[in-house]
N, C-alpha and C positions, 0 to 999 in steps of 0.2 A: 559448247566445246573450249569456248574462251574461259568460262569460270573453271572447266576443270583444269586447264592451264595455270591460271592463276592460283588455285589452291595446291597445284603440285609445285608451282614457284615458291609460293609462300612458305611450304613446308621445307623446302631445301633451304630457304634463307634462315628459318627459325632453326634448322637442325645444325647450319653453319655457326649461326651465332651461338648457339647452347653448346656446341663442341668448343669453341675458341674462347669462351667466358665461363665455363663451368670450373668450379674448384676441383679438387682433388678428389679423385674416385675414392670412395669408402672400401676397404677390403682388397683393393688391387695393389700389388706391389709390383713396383718396375726396378730394375737394378740401377745403382747409382751411375750417372754419366761421368765419365772419365774426361778431364780436359785434354785437348790434343796437346801432344809435346811437340813442341818446334825442335827441329834436327840437333840446333845447337845446346838444347838443353837435355836431350837424350843420351844417357851415359853409354848405352850400347852403340849408338852412331859415332859417339866421339872415340869409344874403345876401337871400333873397326877403322875409323879414320886414322887416328894414331898408328895402329898395326900396317894400313897401307903406307903411310909415310915412312914408317921404318924399313919396310921391305924395298921400298923406292930407293932410299938410301943405301941399303946392303946392296942392291944391284947396281948402283951407279959406281960404288967403291971397289 
């Protein structure tokens, strides 16, 4: 029984090492990753923020 558990454990460790250190898989394409955009770099966020500020100024006037 102990030998079976050791074999399963060794297979799990081998699988994890293989998955972490394996090179790029051939024939499998993945979509390119986009870097996250910070709010102050996002043009849509800045536009929306500008519109909100303009509305507040118009309401206060």
